[in-house]
C-alpha positions, -999 to 999 in steps of 0.1 A, spaced: 507 -594 -101 508 -577 -133 523 -539 -133 495 -517 -145 517 -485 -151 539 -508 -178 517 -532 -195 531 -566 -203 534 -581 -235 538 -617 -225 529 -642 -199 532 -679 -186 521 -701 -159 550 -718 -143 548 -750 -125 572 -775 -111 592 -746 -99 625 -758 -87 654 -738 -74 691 -748 -69 713 -723 -54 751 -724 -55 777 -701 -35 805 -693 -60 836 -677 -60 829 -639 -67 860 -632 -88 861 -663 -111 821 -657 -118 826 -619 -125 847 -629 -156 813 -642 -173 794 -608 -165 796 -581 -192 806 -547 -184 792 -528 -170 774 -552 -148 790 -561 -114 781 -593 -94 758 -590 -66 768 -607 -36 752 -618 0 778 -617 29 806 -610 -1 796 -642 -17 781 -644 -52 755 -672 -60 746 -692 -91 711 -704 -96 693 -730 -117 657 -725 -118 635 -754 -135 598 -752 -145 571 -762 -168 560 -733 -187 522 -733 -195 498 -711 -214 525 -690 -225 514 -663 -250 517 -629 -262 495 -602 -250 460 -600 -270 466 -636 -285 437 -662 -271 445 -684 -248 434 -712 -272 465 -702 -294 492 -706 -263 523 -725 -269 520 -761 -260 535 -769 -225 574 -770 -223 601 -770 -200 628 -747 -192 660 -742 -174 674 -709 -167 708 -705 -152 713 -670 -136 734 -651 -111 728 -616 -92 741 -584 -104 738 -548 -96 738 -520 -122 745 -485 -106 720 -487 -72 698 -512 -87 697 -550 -83 686 -574 -110 689 -609 -126 718 -615 -155 708 -650 -174 741 -665 -185 721 -693 -204 682 -704 -208 676 -739 -219 643 -750 -234 630 -782 -249 610 -763 -271 627 -749 -303 601 -724 -310 602 -709 -278 643 -709 -278 639 -689 -311 612 -663 -297 635 -658 -267 667 -652 -289 648 -625 -310 640 -605 -275 682 -609 -269 680 -632 -241 708 -663 -244 682 -689 -252 695 -725 -264 675 -754 -274 683 -784 -256 664 -818 -254 655 -825 -218 648 -858 -200 617 -857 -177 603 -884 -157 584 -891 -121 604 -915 -98 591 -926 -63 572 -892 -63 599 -873 -73 602 -850 -106 637 -859 -124 649 -834 -150 681 -841 -168 699 -817 -196 732 -830 -209 752 -814 -238 780 -830 -261 804 -800 -252 818 -797 -214 832 -759 -227 800 -745 -215 795 -728 -181 768 -754 -170 769 -782 -196 748 -807 -176 721 -804 -150 707 -835 -130 676 -826 -107 656 -846 -85 630 -833 -63 597 -832 -42 582 -809 -19 584 -806 18 574 -782 42 571 -743 35 603 -725 42 603 -696 71 611 -664 53 649 -651 59 672 -625 42 691 -650 21 660 -667 9 645 -632 -1 675 -623 -15 680 -651 -39 643 -651 -53 627 -616 -48 645 -605 -84 620 -592 -108 645 -572 -129 664 -586 -159 694 -568 -175 709 -580 -206 735 -565 -234 722 -565 -270 742 -547 -298 759 -526 -271 729 -515 -257 722 -521 -220 686 -538 -216 665 -539 -187 629 -556 -186 607 -567 -154 588 -595 -146 560 -594 -124 540 -620 -104 526 -628 -69 552 -629 -38 568 -665 -38 557 -692 -13 590 -712 -8 590 -749 2 618 -774 13 627 -799 -11 639 -837 -5 661 -842 -35 694 -834 -51 709 -813 -79 738 -819 -97 761 -795 -126 790 -803 -146 808 -777 -164 831 -745 -161 810 -735 -131 816 -765 -110 850 -755 -100 840 -719 -90 816 -734 -62 830 -725 -30 843 -751 -2 816 -737 21 790 -757 -1 788 -794 2 756 -792 -18 736 -765 -31 706 -748 -11 676 -763 -27 639 -751 -28 607 -753 -45 578 -729 -49 542 -725 -55 527 -723 -91 531 -686 -105 512 -667 -135 542 -643 -146 540 -614 -169 568 -602 -190 572 -565 -194 586 -546 -224 622 -543 -230 637 -509 -226 673 -494 -236 685 -476 -207 722 -468 -217 750 -480 -238 783 -500 -234 814 -476 -245 848 -490 -245 875 -465 -240 
């Protein structure tokens, strides 16, 4: 739901939304998070999340819908942080299979990268694969396959992982904050799999034989203006 106190400047409708959550070694993952952010944890465990979705009707405010971007797919690789007493999301990488969408995202300071994605439907499942030529990145390969099952009961961990509407980033030594608004999530179980390769995989804790998987109902999301809330100083 759009926040009228801070009008949105961009919107998208998300479909085929899929979450894959991996519990991570917090000390190792913290090295990928810039100062002054600190990892947020649940029961002293950090989490790395991949969110995949198809973006439809992507447009800036006041641009007619007929001029919206063509549909494209996106894979967001994120973790959860604290800045002071506030909680938010920190994007490690955002992969898009649309070069123009990746370029516009970079202008805002977000770590967008263009990446060809393979999308198919097999036996009722959506199969999404992203692979790069280098394995030096935090997540260089993503392999997802999923179909929806029953609606999930509400629990504390699910809320902690998904009820996140604040984005933080560092741009030109400025601490930037933004807000995404949408309706409350309806989460569903998944029949499927998720696999990653890259530097993140050795950080997955031994407690996790496989990630926590879920999908969600379609959402129309609104992006609100980026605000400078501080500066990074190095002593």
